[in-house]
N, C-alpha and C positions, 0 to 999 in steps of 0.2 A: 669165581675167578678162573679165567681160561689160562692154562699153562701151555707153553710150547710142548709139542709131542716129545722131544728128547728129555725135557725136564720131568714130564709125567712118567716116562719110561724109567728114568733113574730112580725116582721115588718108588715106583711100583716094584722094581727089582729088589730094592732094599726091604720093602715091606713084605714081599714074598719070602725073603730070607729070614723074616722074623724080627726085623728092626723097624723102628719108627723113623720117618724122614719127612723133611719139610723144605720148601723154598723159603728163604729167610732174608731179612734185611732190605737193602735198597730195591731189589727187584719186586718185592711185595709192595713196598711204598710207592714205587713208580706206577705199578699196575693199578693200584687203588686211585692214583691221580690221573689215570687214563693216559699215562705216558708209556713209551716203549723202553723197557729196561735195556741198559747197555750190556749187561751180563746177568747171568743167573747163578746165585750161590745157594747151596743146599746145606742143611745140617741134619745129623742123624745120630741115633743111639749106638750105631755100629762103631767099633773101635777101628783104628787104621788097618790093622791086620785082617779084620773081618771085612772091611770094605775092599781090600785087595782081593780077597777070595770071591766076593760077590761079583766083582768086575773083572775077574780073570778072563783073559782073551781080548779085553778092550785096551785101547791106548791109554795107559795110566801113568801120570807123572807124579812122582813123590815130592809134592810141593813143600810140605813141612810136616812130616810124620810126627816129629817131636811134639808139635802143637795140635796134632790130630787132623791135619789137612792133606788131602791129595786132590789131584785134578784128573777128571776123566774127559778125554777128548773124543767127541763124536762128530763126524763129518767136518773135521777141522775146527770145531768150536769147543773151547774149553769150559768145563763146568767144575767149579771148585766145591768140594764137599768136605765138611768139617765135623768131627765128632762133637756132640754136646759137651760143653766144658765150662768150668768156672776158672777165673784167673787169680793167680796169687798176687803178691805185692808188686808194685812198679817202682823199683828204686831209681830207675833212670828217667822216670816220668814219661815213658814212651812205650816200653814193652814189658809184658808180665815176666817176672822172674821164673814163674812156673805155671803150669796149667794142671787142672784136675778134671779128668773125664767124669761126666755124670750121666745118669740114665734118663733124665727128663728134660724136655725142651725148656721148661720154665727156668731152670738154673742157667741155661745158656742165654736166654733172652735177658736175664737180669744183669748180665755183664756188659750189655751193649750201651752205646753212647746216648742216643736220643730215642724218645718214645716212638717217633715215626720210623725209626730203623730197627725197632725191637718187636717186629711182628713176623709171624711165620704162617705158612699155609701149606696144606696138603689136601688133595681131593677127598681123602678119607675122613680127615678131622675137620676141615674147614679152616677158618682164620683163627689163629691163636694170638690174642691181643691182651696181654696182662697188664699193660701200663698206660692204656688210653691212647695208643698211637693213632687209631683211626679217628678218634674224636679230635686229636690235635691236628690231624690233616684237615679235617672239616673246618676247624677254627683258624687254621693257618698259623700254627705256633710251633717253634722249636723248643723242646723241653727235655732236660736231662732225665735219664732213667735213674730213679733213686735220688741220692744227695748230690747236687751239682758239684760242690767242691771236691767230693771224692772222685767223681768222674774225671774232672779236669786235673786233679793231682795224679791220677793214674796215667793219663795220657794228655800232655799239654797240647798236642795237635788238635784235640777236640775243641779247643778254644776257637781256633781258626775255622774248623769244620762247622761249628755252630753259625758263625758269620757267613760262611760260604753257602750253607743250606738256606739261611734266611735270605740271602741275595738271589740265589738261583731260583728258589720257589716263591720269592717275594713274600716271605712269612715274617711274622713278628717273633721276638725272642721272649720266652717266659721270664718274668721279673727276677725270680730266684736264680735262674740260669744266667741271666745277664749280670746280676750282682757278682756271682762267682767267677764268671769269665773275666770281668774287669779286674777283680782282685788278683787273679792268678795269671794275668796277661804276661808279667815278666818271665814266667816259666817257658814261654815260647822260645827262649834262648836255648832250651834243651833239645829242640827239635831240629833234625837235619834240614839243611837249606833246600834240598830237592823236594822234600815233603811240603815245606812252607810254600815253595814256588807253585807246586801243583794246586794247592788249595787257594792260594792268593789269586792266581790267574783266573780260576773258575769264579771266585768271588767278584773280581773286577768285571767279568763278562756277564754276570747275572742281571736279570731285569730289575732287581731291587738294589743294584750296586750303589747307586747314588744315595739312597736312603740309609744304607748301612755305613757308607763312608761318612755321612753327616753325623750319624749317631755314635760311631765308635772310633773316632780319630785317635783317642788315647790308647786303644788296643793296637790299631794298625801302625802307630808310631813305633812299636817294638819291631816292626819290619822296615819301615822307612822313617827314621828319626826326624827328618826334616818336616814331617807333617805337623809336629807339635808347634813349630813356629808359625806355620801357615794359618792355623785356626785363629780366626778373629783378627788376622793381620790386615790393617787398613792400608790399602795400596796408595792412598793419597795422590791419585792421578786421575785427571779428568776423563781419561779413556776407559775407566773402570768404575762400575757402580757397586761391585761386590767386594767383600774381603777376599783375600788370596785363596783361602780354602774353598769358599763357595764358588769362586771363579773356576778353580780346578775341578771341583766335582761336576759343575755344569758342563765344563768342557768334556770331561770323561763321558757324561751321559749323552753327549751329542755326536760321538763317533760310533761307528759300528762295533758290535760286541766281538772284536778281534783282540787277542791278548797283546799284540804289539802296539796297536793303536791305543788301547785302554791304558797300558803302562806308560806310553808316551805322554798321554794327556795328564796322567797322575804326576809325572815328573817334569813336565815342560817348563814350569815356572818355579821349581824348587830353589833355584839359585837367586831369586829376586832379593830376599832379605839380606843376603851377603853383599850385594853390590849397590844397594840403594843409596842415592845421593839426593839431598834436598836442595832445591833452588831458593832464591831469595824471596819467592812468592809463596813458599810453603808447599810446593808440589814436588812429589817424589819422581825420580827418574831411575831407570834400571838398565843402563847401558852395560852390555856385556853379560846380561843374565842368561843369554842363550848358552854361552860357553860354560858359565858356572853351573847351569842346570845339567849340561852334558857331562860334566865331571861327576855330579851326583848320580846321574843315570849310569855312568860307568861303574861306580862303586856299588850301586843297588843291584845291577845285573850280575856283577861279580859275586856279591853276597848271596844272591839267589841261585848261583851256579847255572845261569842261563847258558844255553848252547851258543856257540860263536855267532851263528847267523842272527839269532834273536838279539844278542848283546849288541852287535855292531849296528843292527838296523835301528834299535830303540835309541841308541846314543846319537846316531845320525839324524833321526827324525826330531829328537829333542833339540839338537844343535841348530837345526834349520827350520824349526816349527813356524817361525814368523818371517821367513825369507820373503821379500816383496813379491807379490803376485799381481799387483795392480799398477796402473800408470800413475804418473804424477798427479793427474786430476782425480784419482780415486776410482777410476773405472777398471773393470776386469781387463787385464792385459792379454789379448788374444793374438798379438803379433807373432807371425810365423817364426822369425828369428829368435824372439824371446822364448817361445815354447821349445824350439829345437835346442837352445842352450840349456834350458832346464832339463830337457830329456837327456842331454849329454852329461849333465852333472849328477842326476839322480836316477835315471832309468825310468821306464814307464810305471812300474809297480810303486816305487817310492814317490814319484811325482803325483800319482793319483792319491796316494796316502796323504801327501802334503795338502792337496786340495781339500780333503776331508778334515784334516787337522785345522787348516785355516778357517774353514766354515765353522767348526765347533768353537774355536778360540774367539771368533768374532761374536757368535751368539752369546757366549759366556761373559762378554763385557757388560751385558745388560743394556747396551746402546744400539744394538742392531736387532733385527727380527729374523726368525727362522725362515720366513717367506723370502726376505731379501737375500739371505745367504744361500738359500736353496737355488734361487734364480742365478746368482753369481756362479755357484758351483756347477750348475747345469750348463751354463755357457762355457765354462772352462772345459768340462768333460766333453762336450760336443765338439769344441774346437780341437781338442786333443785327439778325439776319435777320427775326425776328418783328416787331420794331419797324418796320423799313423796309417790311415787307409792308403795314403800315397806311398808308403814304405820309404820315407825320407832318409837321408843320410844325417846321422847325428852322433856317430861314433867312428873312430879311426878304421874299424874293420868294415864299415859301410863305404869307405872311400873307394873310388874306382881305380886308384893307384895305391901302391904299397911301398915299403922301404926299398925293395929291390928295384922298383921302377925308378925311384929318385936317385939311386946310386949312379945311374947313367949320366946324371948331371954333375957328378963329382961330389955329391953330398955324402957325408958319413958322420958317425958318432952323434954327439948332441945336436949338431946342425941338421942332421937328417930328421931327428925327432921333432925339432922345432919347425922344420918345413912342413912336415905332415900335419902338425897342429895348426899352422897358419892356413893350410889348404882346407882343413876341416872347418875352421872358423869362417873362411871365405864362402864355403858352400852353405853353411848354416845362415850366413848373412845375405845370401842370394847374390853374391858378387861373381860367382862362377858356377857353371853347371857341373854336376857330379858325373862328368864324362872324361875318359882318359885323355883325349886330345886337348880338351879345354883345360884340364888340370895341368898338363904338361906345358901348355902355352902360358898359363898363369905363373908357373914356376920360373920360366925364362924371363918374364916381364917384371914380376913383382917380388920375387924372393931373392935375397942377396946370396950369391953362391961364392 
């Protein structure tokens, strides 16, 4: 295994000082999978004060000396180094009440969550794999170290981490590990929302996300309770061939692996059961489900402590996920005025997102094909690209006149704002050119002063 030079140097300095040291955890796992690790963590027999001495003169951050951890920053890159340790009890189901420093790496590895994360490596010793992590990587299995129930009772976040790793690496979950995580799923309520969000978003964006969503809706319902109702929910509508949960999962699988888009597709139809109305022919209708789903999206993003930008964007995309993008005849609407008004309402980024969402939603009905929807989306994107290349006017700030210009006509207050909006709409509809003289002339002829 090839280690980056700084990692090799850190290990070498600890070994030269008489301590054992290893790269450990996710960086070892990712390297064995031929992936590039996001960061490199080390573990060592050196105690915190001994590490401080070894790395005297370096930029050292006292990350968590109580738990044996410090960070050495080399060339602006942080490397976290932790003393070999075992953990005490976890009364809060999240953090150890105490830690005990130990001399051997085996004790340290035995406290870790999954076998694929419980491997260590040093150039001197080679790979230390006491729990079959390399074999589980080869098999594509997420398996707890030791007794699964104990691991999950110690730290409830590991329940979601198991699903996240299975989704990200497209791995299976060991049957005993699966049994324990289902049993203890309610303990996710003990975990901070920010940590839930981090793992949940990674799960949703994993290549195996759809498979995990189909297999574990009972677990994920502890994060989004509405999932429980969606599983097996017959939509009883001729536009849909799948139950509500399968439709949702297929929609999610057919948008890019972007957290905003994946969360939007997860939530876009959550409001359907609450608004269903049956007609006299036995068909269900879901008028107003967009607004109902947006209300659920608001609660979910608040519960997950999403940042304001993410929260507002997901709610907005859910609310308008099926806004009409076609003509009355069912063809793709490429009308210039139509696109400009959509740009005005959503902006370029969200309009492109709505194209992607509409494509995925249509595919997930079971009555359209990926080829057909890809063609429609390509037409929309091409038309939008061509339009934007013209640098058209679709916002008030793009207008060739502003409020100060219209004051010359005696307009003020609400009337001034209304006049600017009328001008913008006239420009978008092609009724007047976005030129100052033409706009001024339009004001005198068509706007009541």
